[in-house]
mmCIF file of the N, C-alpha and C atoms, coordinates in Angstrom:
data_MODEL
# 
_entry.id   MODEL 
# 
loop_
_atom_site.group_PDB 
_atom_site.id 
_atom_site.type_symbol 
_atom_site.label_atom_id 
_atom_site.label_alt_id 
_atom_site.label_comp_id 
_atom_site.label_asym_id 
_atom_site.label_entity_id 
_atom_site.label_seq_id 
_atom_site.pdbx_PDB_ins_code 
_atom_site.Cartn_x 
_atom_site.Cartn_y 
_atom_site.Cartn_z 
_atom_site.occupancy 
_atom_site.B_iso_or_equiv 
_atom_site.pdbx_formal_charge 
_atom_site.auth_seq_id 
_atom_site.auth_comp_id 
_atom_site.auth_asym_id 
_atom_site.auth_atom_id 
_atom_site.pdbx_PDB_model_num 
ATOM 1   N N  . MET A 1 1  ? 32.258 10.908  17.858 1.00 0.00 ? 1  MET A N  1 
ATOM 2   C CA . MET A 1 1  ? 32.019 10.865  18.981 1.00 0.00 ? 1  MET A CA 1 
ATOM 3   C C  . MET A 1 1  ? 32.937 10.105  20.617 1.00 0.00 ? 1  MET A C  1 
ATOM 4   N N  . LYS A 1 2  ? 33.414 9.936   21.051 1.00 0.00 ? 2  LYS A N  1 
ATOM 5   C CA . LYS A 1 2  ? 34.059 9.316   22.783 1.00 0.00 ? 2  LYS A CA 1 
ATOM 6   C C  . LYS A 1 2  ? 33.081 8.143   22.807 1.00 0.00 ? 2  LYS A C  1 
ATOM 7   N N  . CYS A 1 3  ? 33.411 6.934   23.126 1.00 0.00 ? 3  CYS A N  1 
ATOM 8   C CA . CYS A 1 3  ? 33.099 5.470   23.780 1.00 0.00 ? 3  CYS A CA 1 
ATOM 9   C C  . CYS A 1 3  ? 32.761 5.793   25.442 1.00 0.00 ? 3  CYS A C  1 
ATOM 10  N N  . TYR A 1 4  ? 31.393 6.015   25.585 1.00 0.00 ? 4  TYR A N  1 
ATOM 11  C CA . TYR A 1 4  ? 31.158 5.732   26.772 1.00 0.00 ? 4  TYR A CA 1 
ATOM 12  C C  . TYR A 1 4  ? 31.120 5.793   28.489 1.00 0.00 ? 4  TYR A C  1 
ATOM 13  N N  . ASP A 1 5  ? 31.511 4.309   27.999 1.00 0.00 ? 5  ASP A N  1 
ATOM 14  C CA . ASP A 1 5  ? 32.190 3.094   29.325 1.00 0.00 ? 5  ASP A CA 1 
ATOM 15  C C  . ASP A 1 5  ? 33.625 3.843   28.690 1.00 0.00 ? 5  ASP A C  1 
ATOM 16  N N  . CYS A 1 6  ? 34.511 4.179   28.536 1.00 0.00 ? 6  CYS A N  1 
ATOM 17  C CA . CYS A 1 6  ? 35.989 5.222   28.178 1.00 0.00 ? 6  CYS A CA 1 
ATOM 18  C C  . CYS A 1 6  ? 35.896 6.037   29.058 1.00 0.00 ? 6  CYS A C  1 
ATOM 19  N N  . THR A 1 7  ? 34.566 7.027   28.513 1.00 0.00 ? 7  THR A N  1 
ATOM 20  C CA . THR A 1 7  ? 34.694 8.025   29.697 1.00 0.00 ? 7  THR A CA 1 
ATOM 21  C C  . THR A 1 7  ? 34.468 7.657   31.254 1.00 0.00 ? 7  THR A C  1 
ATOM 22  N N  . GLN A 1 8  ? 33.315 7.073   31.352 1.00 0.00 ? 8  GLN A N  1 
ATOM 23  C CA . GLN A 1 8  ? 33.927 6.574   32.925 1.00 0.00 ? 8  GLN A CA 1 
ATOM 24  C C  . GLN A 1 8  ? 34.612 6.004   33.284 1.00 0.00 ? 8  GLN A C  1 
ATOM 25  N N  . GLU A 1 9  ? 35.618 6.055   32.728 1.00 0.00 ? 9  GLU A N  1 
ATOM 26  C CA . GLU A 1 9  ? 37.017 5.046   33.163 1.00 0.00 ? 9  GLU A CA 1 
ATOM 27  C C  . GLU A 1 9  ? 37.593 6.166   32.841 1.00 0.00 ? 9  GLU A C  1 
ATOM 28  N N  . GLY A 1 10 ? 37.543 7.411   32.971 1.00 0.00 ? 10 GLY A N  1 
ATOM 29  C CA . GLY A 1 10 ? 38.423 8.384   33.038 1.00 0.00 ? 10 GLY A CA 1 
ATOM 30  C C  . GLY A 1 10 ? 39.144 8.149   31.290 1.00 0.00 ? 10 GLY A C  1 
ATOM 31  N N  . ARG A 1 11 ? 38.520 7.625   30.743 1.00 0.00 ? 11 ARG A N  1 
ATOM 32  C CA . ARG A 1 11 ? 39.356 7.386   29.413 1.00 0.00 ? 11 ARG A CA 1 
ATOM 33  C C  . ARG A 1 11 ? 39.862 8.072   28.408 1.00 0.00 ? 11 ARG A C  1 
ATOM 34  N N  . ASP A 1 12 ? 39.947 9.370   27.839 1.00 0.00 ? 12 ASP A N  1 
ATOM 35  C CA . ASP A 1 12 ? 39.469 9.768   27.193 1.00 0.00 ? 12 ASP A CA 1 
ATOM 36  C C  . ASP A 1 12 ? 40.303 9.848   25.408 1.00 0.00 ? 12 ASP A C  1 
ATOM 37  N N  . ASP A 1 13 ? 41.223 8.922   25.487 1.00 0.00 ? 13 ASP A N  1 
ATOM 38  C CA . ASP A 1 13 ? 41.336 8.670   23.602 1.00 0.00 ? 13 ASP A CA 1 
ATOM 39  C C  . ASP A 1 13 ? 41.092 7.124   23.391 1.00 0.00 ? 13 ASP A C  1 
ATOM 40  N N  . THR A 1 14 ? 40.026 7.286   23.075 1.00 0.00 ? 14 THR A N  1 
ATOM 41  C CA . THR A 1 14 ? 39.046 5.910   21.804 1.00 0.00 ? 14 THR A CA 1 
ATOM 42  C C  . THR A 1 14 ? 38.355 6.457   21.352 1.00 0.00 ? 14 THR A C  1 
ATOM 43  N N  . LEU A 1 15 ? 37.668 6.699   20.263 1.00 0.00 ? 15 LEU A N  1 
ATOM 44  C CA . LEU A 1 15 ? 36.980 7.063   19.632 1.00 0.00 ? 15 LEU A CA 1 
ATOM 45  C C  . LEU A 1 15 ? 35.824 5.944   19.658 1.00 0.00 ? 15 LEU A C  1 
ATOM 46  N N  . GLY A 1 16 ? 34.780 6.018   19.419 1.00 0.00 ? 16 GLY A N  1 
ATOM 47  C CA . GLY A 1 16 ? 33.590 4.854   18.502 1.00 0.00 ? 16 GLY A CA 1 
ATOM 48  C C  . GLY A 1 16 ? 33.021 4.134   17.484 1.00 0.00 ? 16 GLY A C  1 
ATOM 49  N N  . ILE A 1 17 ? 32.952 3.602   17.801 1.00 0.00 ? 17 ILE A N  1 
ATOM 50  C CA . ILE A 1 17 ? 33.262 3.359   16.417 1.00 0.00 ? 17 ILE A CA 1 
ATOM 51  C C  . ILE A 1 17 ? 31.647 2.130   15.992 1.00 0.00 ? 17 ILE A C  1 
ATOM 52  N N  . GLY A 1 18 ? 30.719 2.727   17.260 1.00 0.00 ? 18 GLY A N  1 
ATOM 53  C CA . GLY A 1 18 ? 29.380 1.875   17.031 1.00 0.00 ? 18 GLY A CA 1 
ATOM 54  C C  . GLY A 1 18 ? 28.244 2.492   17.823 1.00 0.00 ? 18 GLY A C  1 
ATOM 55  N N  . VAL A 1 19 ? 27.239 2.836   17.863 1.00 0.00 ? 19 VAL A N  1 
ATOM 56  C CA . VAL A 1 19 ? 26.066 2.700   18.739 1.00 0.00 ? 19 VAL A CA 1 
ATOM 57  C C  . VAL A 1 19 ? 25.279 1.602   19.067 1.00 0.00 ? 19 VAL A C  1 
ATOM 58  N N  . CYS A 1 20 ? 25.461 1.160   19.855 1.00 0.00 ? 20 CYS A N  1 
ATOM 59  C CA . CYS A 1 20 ? 24.430 0.393   21.295 1.00 0.00 ? 20 CYS A CA 1 
ATOM 60  C C  . CYS A 1 20 ? 23.525 -0.084  20.330 1.00 0.00 ? 20 CYS A C  1 
ATOM 61  N N  . ALA A 1 21 ? 22.476 -1.163  19.834 1.00 0.00 ? 21 ALA A N  1 
ATOM 62  C CA . ALA A 1 21 ? 21.390 -1.307  19.293 1.00 0.00 ? 21 ALA A CA 1 
ATOM 63  C C  . ALA A 1 21 ? 20.393 -0.930  20.880 1.00 0.00 ? 21 ALA A C  1 
ATOM 64  N N  . ARG A 1 22 ? 20.690 -1.526  21.190 1.00 0.00 ? 22 ARG A N  1 
ATOM 65  C CA . ARG A 1 22 ? 19.765 -1.206  22.426 1.00 0.00 ? 22 ARG A CA 1 
ATOM 66  C C  . ARG A 1 22 ? 19.694 -0.343  24.063 1.00 0.00 ? 22 ARG A C  1 
ATOM 67  N N  . CYS A 1 23 ? 21.050 0.299   24.581 1.00 0.00 ? 23 CYS A N  1 
ATOM 68  C CA . CYS A 1 23 ? 20.302 1.971   24.518 1.00 0.00 ? 23 CYS A CA 1 
ATOM 69  C C  . CYS A 1 23 ? 20.990 2.921   23.553 1.00 0.00 ? 23 CYS A C  1 
ATOM 70  N N  . GLY A 1 24 ? 22.029 2.708   23.470 1.00 0.00 ? 24 GLY A N  1 
ATOM 71  C CA . GLY A 1 24 ? 21.814 3.793   21.734 1.00 0.00 ? 24 GLY A CA 1 
ATOM 72  C C  . GLY A 1 24 ? 23.016 4.713   22.140 1.00 0.00 ? 24 GLY A C  1 
ATOM 73  N N  . LEU A 1 25 ? 23.654 4.761   23.385 1.00 0.00 ? 25 LEU A N  1 
ATOM 74  C CA . LEU A 1 25 ? 25.029 5.356   23.341 1.00 0.00 ? 25 LEU A CA 1 
ATOM 75  C C  . LEU A 1 25 ? 26.425 4.270   22.259 1.00 0.00 ? 25 LEU A C  1 
ATOM 76  N N  . PHE A 1 26 ? 27.341 5.435   22.238 1.00 0.00 ? 26 PHE A N  1 
ATOM 77  C CA . PHE A 1 26 ? 28.902 5.412   21.164 1.00 0.00 ? 26 PHE A CA 1 
ATOM 78  C C  . PHE A 1 26 ? 29.408 4.142   22.302 1.00 0.00 ? 26 PHE A C  1 
ATOM 79  N N  . THR A 1 27 ? 30.101 3.184   21.354 1.00 0.00 ? 27 THR A N  1 
ATOM 80  C CA . THR A 1 27 ? 31.369 1.987   22.022 1.00 0.00 ? 27 THR A CA 1 
ATOM 81  C C  . THR A 1 27 ? 31.644 1.906   21.447 1.00 0.00 ? 27 THR A C  1 
ATOM 82  N N  . CYS A 1 28 ? 33.201 1.443   21.880 1.00 0.00 ? 28 CYS A N  1 
ATOM 83  C CA . CYS A 1 28 ? 34.415 1.382   21.144 1.00 0.00 ? 28 CYS A CA 1 
ATOM 84  C C  . CYS A 1 28 ? 34.890 0.286   20.336 1.00 0.00 ? 28 CYS A C  1 
ATOM 85  N N  . GLN A 1 29 ? 35.665 -0.193  20.331 1.00 0.00 ? 29 GLN A N  1 
ATOM 86  C CA . GLN A 1 29 ? 36.243 -1.798  19.974 1.00 0.00 ? 29 GLN A CA 1 
ATOM 87  C C  . GLN A 1 29 ? 36.008 -2.712  21.220 1.00 0.00 ? 29 GLN A C  1 
ATOM 88  N N  . ASP A 1 30 ? 36.762 -1.820  22.253 1.00 0.00 ? 30 ASP A N  1 
ATOM 89  C CA . ASP A 1 30 ? 36.677 -2.404  23.608 1.00 0.00 ? 30 ASP A CA 1 
ATOM 90  C C  . ASP A 1 30 ? 35.422 -3.064  24.030 1.00 0.00 ? 30 ASP A C  1 
ATOM 91  N N  . HIS A 1 31 ? 34.724 -2.361  24.036 1.00 0.00 ? 31 HIS A N  1 
ATOM 92  C CA . HIS A 1 31 ? 33.418 -2.426  24.820 1.00 0.00 ? 31 HIS A CA 1 
ATOM 93  C C  . HIS A 1 31 ? 32.564 -2.781  24.226 1.00 0.00 ? 31 HIS A C  1 
ATOM 94  N N  . ALA A 1 32 ? 32.434 -2.757  22.778 1.00 0.00 ? 32 ALA A N  1 
ATOM 95  C CA . ALA A 1 32 ? 31.648 -3.295  21.358 1.00 0.00 ? 32 ALA A CA 1 
ATOM 96  C C  . ALA A 1 32 ? 31.623 -5.260  21.967 1.00 0.00 ? 32 ALA A C  1 
ATOM 97  N N  . GLN A 1 33 ? 30.612 -5.681  21.516 1.00 0.00 ? 33 GLN A N  1 
ATOM 98  C CA . GLN A 1 33 ? 30.417 -6.905  21.011 1.00 0.00 ? 33 GLN A CA 1 
ATOM 99  C C  . GLN A 1 33 ? 29.284 -7.099  19.770 1.00 0.00 ? 33 GLN A C  1 
ATOM 100 N N  . ILE A 1 34 ? 30.049 -7.639  19.067 1.00 0.00 ? 34 ILE A N  1 
ATOM 101 C CA . ILE A 1 34 ? 29.053 -8.206  17.068 1.00 0.00 ? 34 ILE A CA 1 
ATOM 102 C C  . ILE A 1 34 ? 28.289 -9.608  17.742 1.00 0.00 ? 34 ILE A C  1 
ATOM 103 N N  . VAL A 1 35 ? 26.969 -9.451  17.912 1.00 0.00 ? 35 VAL A N  1 
ATOM 104 C CA . VAL A 1 35 ? 26.107 -9.723  18.054 1.00 0.00 ? 35 VAL A CA 1 
ATOM 105 C C  . VAL A 1 35 ? 25.674 -11.210 16.946 1.00 0.00 ? 35 VAL A C  1 
ATOM 106 N N  . ARG A 1 36 ? 25.754 -11.848 16.361 1.00 0.00 ? 36 ARG A N  1 
ATOM 107 C CA . ARG A 1 36 ? 24.948 -12.802 14.948 1.00 0.00 ? 36 ARG A CA 1 
ATOM 108 C C  . ARG A 1 36 ? 23.477 -12.761 15.414 1.00 0.00 ? 36 ARG A C  1 
ATOM 109 N N  . GLU A 1 37 ? 21.906 -12.224 15.008 1.00 0.00 ? 37 GLU A N  1 
ATOM 110 C CA . GLU A 1 37 ? 20.915 -12.830 14.630 1.00 0.00 ? 37 GLU A CA 1 
ATOM 111 C C  . GLU A 1 37 ? 20.030 -13.536 13.528 1.00 0.00 ? 37 GLU A C  1 
ATOM 112 N N  . SER A 1 38 ? 18.820 -14.089 13.885 1.00 0.00 ? 38 SER A N  1 
ATOM 113 C CA . SER A 1 38 ? 18.526 -14.965 11.932 1.00 0.00 ? 38 SER A CA 1 
ATOM 114 C C  . SER A 1 38 ? 17.320 -13.769 12.653 1.00 0.00 ? 38 SER A C  1 
ATOM 115 N N  . VAL A 1 39 ? 17.361 -12.812 11.281 1.00 0.00 ? 39 VAL A N  1 
ATOM 116 C CA . VAL A 1 39 ? 16.550 -11.945 10.804 1.00 0.00 ? 39 VAL A CA 1 
ATOM 117 C C  . VAL A 1 39 ? 15.038 -12.836 10.133 1.00 0.00 ? 39 VAL A C  1 
ATOM 118 N N  . GLN A 1 40 ? 13.814 -12.460 10.492 1.00 0.00 ? 40 GLN A N  1 
ATOM 119 C CA . GLN A 1 40 ? 12.214 -13.161 10.283 1.00 0.00 ? 40 GLN A CA 1 
ATOM 120 C C  . GLN A 1 40 ? 11.821 -11.810 9.655  1.00 0.00 ? 40 GLN A C  1 
ATOM 121 N N  . GLN A 1 41 ? 10.975 -11.996 8.188  1.00 0.00 ? 41 GLN A N  1 
ATOM 122 C CA . GLN A 1 41 ? 10.307 -11.288 7.748  1.00 0.00 ? 41 GLN A CA 1 
ATOM 123 C C  . GLN A 1 41 ? 8.629  -12.201 7.338  1.00 0.00 ? 41 GLN A C  1 
ATOM 124 N N  . HIS A 1 42 ? 7.982  -11.424 7.575  1.00 0.00 ? 42 HIS A N  1 
ATOM 125 C CA . HIS A 1 42 ? 6.443  -11.723 7.449  1.00 0.00 ? 42 HIS A CA 1 
ATOM 126 C C  . HIS A 1 42 ? 5.783  -11.718 5.848  1.00 0.00 ? 42 HIS A C  1 
ATOM 127 N N  . SER A 1 43 ? 5.582  -13.748 5.754  1.00 0.00 ? 43 SER A N  1 
ATOM 128 C CA . SER A 1 43 ? 5.522  -13.382 3.881  1.00 0.00 ? 43 SER A CA 1 
ATOM 129 C C  . SER A 1 43 ? 3.854  -14.205 4.304  1.00 0.00 ? 43 SER A C  1 
ATOM 130 N N  . GLY A 1 44 ? 2.709  -13.992 4.233  1.00 0.00 ? 44 GLY A N  1 
ATOM 131 C CA . GLY A 1 44 ? 1.697  -13.237 4.342  1.00 0.00 ? 44 GLY A CA 1 
ATOM 132 C C  . GLY A 1 44 ? 1.047  -13.836 5.604  1.00 0.00 ? 44 GLY A C  1 
ATOM 133 N N  . LEU A 1 45 ? 0.683  -15.386 6.527  1.00 0.00 ? 45 LEU A N  1 
ATOM 134 C CA . LEU A 1 45 ? 0.541  -15.654 7.355  1.00 0.00 ? 45 LEU A CA 1 
ATOM 135 C C  . LEU A 1 45 ? 1.470  -15.578 8.503  1.00 0.00 ? 45 LEU A C  1 
ATOM 136 N N  . ALA A 1 46 ? 2.539  -16.769 7.524  1.00 0.00 ? 46 ALA A N  1 
ATOM 137 C CA . ALA A 1 46 ? 3.694  -17.517 8.149  1.00 0.00 ? 46 ALA A CA 1 
ATOM 138 C C  . ALA A 1 46 ? 5.097  -16.341 8.044  1.00 0.00 ? 46 ALA A C  1 
ATOM 139 N N  . ARG A 1 47 ? 5.829  -17.093 8.920  1.00 0.00 ? 47 ARG A N  1 
ATOM 140 C CA . ARG A 1 47 ? 7.799  -16.059 8.967  1.00 0.00 ? 47 ARG A CA 1 
ATOM 141 C C  . ARG A 1 47 ? 7.817  -16.803 8.349  1.00 0.00 ? 47 ARG A C  1 
ATOM 142 N N  . THR A 1 48 ? 9.342  -15.798 7.523  1.00 0.00 ? 48 THR A N  1 
ATOM 143 C CA . THR A 1 48 ? 10.704 -17.136 7.095  1.00 0.00 ? 48 THR A CA 1 
ATOM 144 C C  . THR A 1 48 ? 11.386 -16.519 7.671  1.00 0.00 ? 48 THR A C  1 
ATOM 145 N N  . THR A 1 49 ? 12.444 -16.888 7.126  1.00 0.00 ? 49 THR A N  1 
ATOM 146 C CA . THR A 1 49 ? 13.326 -16.631 8.089  1.00 0.00 ? 49 THR A CA 1 
ATOM 147 C C  . THR A 1 49 ? 14.654 -16.965 7.196  1.00 0.00 ? 49 THR A C  1 
ATOM 148 N N  . SER A 1 50 ? 15.726 -15.699 7.509  1.00 0.00 ? 50 SER A N  1 
ATOM 149 C CA . SER A 1 50 ? 16.390 -15.545 5.956  1.00 0.00 ? 50 SER A CA 1 
ATOM 150 C C  . SER A 1 50 ? 17.752 -16.667 6.578  1.00 0.00 ? 50 SER A C  1 
ATOM 151 N N  . ARG A 1 51 ? 18.519 -17.600 5.589  1.00 0.00 ? 51 ARG A N  1 
ATOM 152 C CA . ARG A 1 51 ? 18.999 -17.926 5.476  1.00 0.00 ? 51 ARG A CA 1 
ATOM 153 C C  . ARG A 1 51 ? 20.446 -17.466 6.400  1.00 0.00 ? 51 ARG A C  1 
ATOM 154 N N  . LEU A 1 52 ? 20.780 -15.174 5.960  1.00 0.00 ? 52 LEU A N  1 
ATOM 155 C CA . LEU A 1 52 ? 21.950 -15.434 6.339  1.00 0.00 ? 52 LEU A CA 1 
ATOM 156 C C  . LEU A 1 52 ? 21.873 -14.743 8.068  1.00 0.00 ? 52 LEU A C  1 
ATOM 157 N N  . LEU A 1 53 ? 22.934 -14.338 8.592  1.00 0.00 ? 53 LEU A N  1 
ATOM 158 C CA . LEU A 1 53 ? 22.318 -13.894 9.810  1.00 0.00 ? 53 LEU A CA 1 
ATOM 159 C C  . LEU A 1 53 ? 23.500 -12.475 9.345  1.00 0.00 ? 53 LEU A C  1 
ATOM 160 N N  . ALA A 1 54 ? 22.354 -11.544 10.370 1.00 0.00 ? 54 ALA A N  1 
ATOM 161 C CA . ALA A 1 54 ? 23.449 -9.808  10.009 1.00 0.00 ? 54 ALA A CA 1 
ATOM 162 C C  . ALA A 1 54 ? 23.269 -9.606  11.654 1.00 0.00 ? 54 ALA A C  1 
ATOM 163 N N  . ARG A 1 55 ? 24.007 -8.623  12.132 1.00 0.00 ? 55 ARG A N  1 
ATOM 164 C CA . ARG A 1 55 ? 24.756 -7.715  12.990 1.00 0.00 ? 55 ARG A CA 1 
ATOM 165 C C  . ARG A 1 55 ? 24.452 -7.419  13.298 1.00 0.00 ? 55 ARG A C  1 
ATOM 166 N N  . ARG A 1 56 ? 23.974 -7.236  14.844 1.00 0.00 ? 56 ARG A N  1 
ATOM 167 C CA . ARG A 1 56 ? 23.777 -5.906  15.697 1.00 0.00 ? 56 ARG A CA 1 
ATOM 168 C C  . ARG A 1 56 ? 24.948 -5.849  16.835 1.00 0.00 ? 56 ARG A C  1 
ATOM 169 N N  . VAL A 1 57 ? 25.402 -4.161  16.788 1.00 0.00 ? 57 VAL A N  1 
ATOM 170 C CA . VAL A 1 57 ? 26.433 -4.040  17.813 1.00 0.00 ? 57 VAL A CA 1 
ATOM 171 C C  . VAL A 1 57 ? 25.483 -3.892  18.814 1.00 0.00 ? 57 VAL A C  1 
ATOM 172 N N  . VAL A 1 58 ? 26.605 -4.216  19.987 1.00 0.00 ? 58 VAL A N  1 
ATOM 173 C CA . VAL A 1 58 ? 25.862 -3.871  21.728 1.00 0.00 ? 58 VAL A CA 1 
ATOM 174 C C  . VAL A 1 58 ? 27.147 -3.888  22.796 1.00 0.00 ? 58 VAL A C  1 
ATOM 175 N N  . CYS A 1 59 ? 27.088 -3.206  23.411 1.00 0.00 ? 59 CYS A N  1 
ATOM 176 C CA . CYS A 1 59 ? 27.842 -2.086  24.572 1.00 0.00 ? 59 CYS A CA 1 
ATOM 177 C C  . CYS A 1 59 ? 28.349 -3.604  24.955 1.00 0.00 ? 59 CYS A C  1 
ATOM 178 N N  . THR A 1 60 ? 29.358 -3.740  26.000 1.00 0.00 ? 60 THR A N  1 
ATOM 179 C CA . THR A 1 60 ? 29.130 -4.842  26.981 1.00 0.00 ? 60 THR A CA 1 
ATOM 180 C C  . THR A 1 60 ? 28.365 -5.485  28.334 1.00 0.00 ? 60 THR A C  1 
ATOM 181 N N  . THR A 1 61 ? 28.138 -4.163  28.861 1.00 0.00 ? 61 THR A N  1 
ATOM 182 C CA . THR A 1 61 ? 26.725 -3.593  29.721 1.00 0.00 ? 61 THR A CA 1 
ATOM 183 C C  . THR A 1 61 ? 25.181 -4.234  29.274 1.00 0.00 ? 61 THR A C  1 
ATOM 184 N N  . CYS A 1 62 ? 25.342 -3.549  27.538 1.00 0.00 ? 62 CYS A N  1 
ATOM 185 C CA . CYS A 1 62 ? 23.929 -4.299  27.690 1.00 0.00 ? 62 CYS A CA 1 
ATOM 186 C C  . CYS A 1 62 ? 23.835 -6.030  26.661 1.00 0.00 ? 62 CYS A C  1 
ATOM 187 N N  . ARG A 1 63 ? 25.060 -6.324  26.487 1.00 0.00 ? 63 ARG A N  1 
ATOM 188 C CA . ARG A 1 63 ? 25.587 -7.764  26.171 1.00 0.00 ? 63 ARG A CA 1 
ATOM 189 C C  . ARG A 1 63 ? 25.001 -8.722  26.851 1.00 0.00 ? 63 ARG A C  1 
ATOM 190 N N  . ALA A 1 64 ? 25.687 -8.180  28.824 1.00 0.00 ? 64 ALA A N  1 
ATOM 191 C CA . ALA A 1 64 ? 25.498 -9.458  29.988 1.00 0.00 ? 64 ALA A CA 1 
ATOM 192 C C  . ALA A 1 64 ? 23.940 -8.823  30.308 1.00 0.00 ? 64 ALA A C  1 
ATOM 193 N N  . ALA A 1 65 ? 23.248 -7.759  30.176 1.00 0.00 ? 65 ALA A N  1 
ATOM 194 C CA . ALA A 1 65 ? 21.809 -8.143  30.529 1.00 0.00 ? 65 ALA A CA 1 
ATOM 195 C C  . ALA A 1 65 ? 21.744 -8.941  29.836 1.00 0.00 ? 65 ALA A C  1 
ATOM 196 N N  . GLU A 1 66 ? 21.484 -9.004  28.116 1.00 0.00 ? 66 GLU A N  1 
ATOM 197 C CA . GLU A 1 66 ? 21.055 -9.812  27.194 1.00 0.00 ? 66 GLU A CA 1 
ATOM 198 C C  . GLU A 1 66 ? 21.144 -11.245 27.534 1.00 0.00 ? 66 GLU A C  1 
ATOM 199 N N  . THR A 1 67 ? 22.162 -11.401 28.103 1.00 0.00 ? 67 THR A N  1 
ATOM 200 C CA . THR A 1 67 ? 22.473 -12.940 28.659 1.00 0.00 ? 67 THR A CA 1 
ATOM 201 C C  . THR A 1 67 ? 21.722 -13.854 29.715 1.00 0.00 ? 67 THR A C  1 
ATOM 202 N N  . VAL A 1 68 ? 21.723 -13.438 30.643 1.00 0.00 ? 68 VAL A N  1 
ATOM 203 C CA . VAL A 1 68 ? 21.409 -13.190 31.665 1.00 0.00 ? 68 VAL A CA 1 
ATOM 204 C C  . VAL A 1 68 ? 20.128 -14.521 31.326 1.00 0.00 ? 68 VAL A C  1 
ATOM 205 N N  . GLY A 1 69 ? 20.785 -15.670 32.442 1.00 0.00 ? 69 GLY A N  1 
ATOM 206 C CA . GLY A 1 69 ? 19.751 -16.543 32.578 1.00 0.00 ? 69 GLY A CA 1 
ATOM 207 C C  . GLY A 1 69 ? 19.386 -16.999 33.881 1.00 0.00 ? 69 GLY A C  1 
# 
């Protein structure tokens, strides 16, 4: 699959390396961002947080929308 953002820019030579976890579009290495985040699991009535951080691929558009504050 081809990167959506590259296709919009008129580039036809890049391949998608992942799917944006937020919008579901394919993204290439140039337009992808890897976000590290903690994972919480329910344990009875409480939550436990994993010591390891998970990875999530998002496109630059969705990442910008997530970080606007």
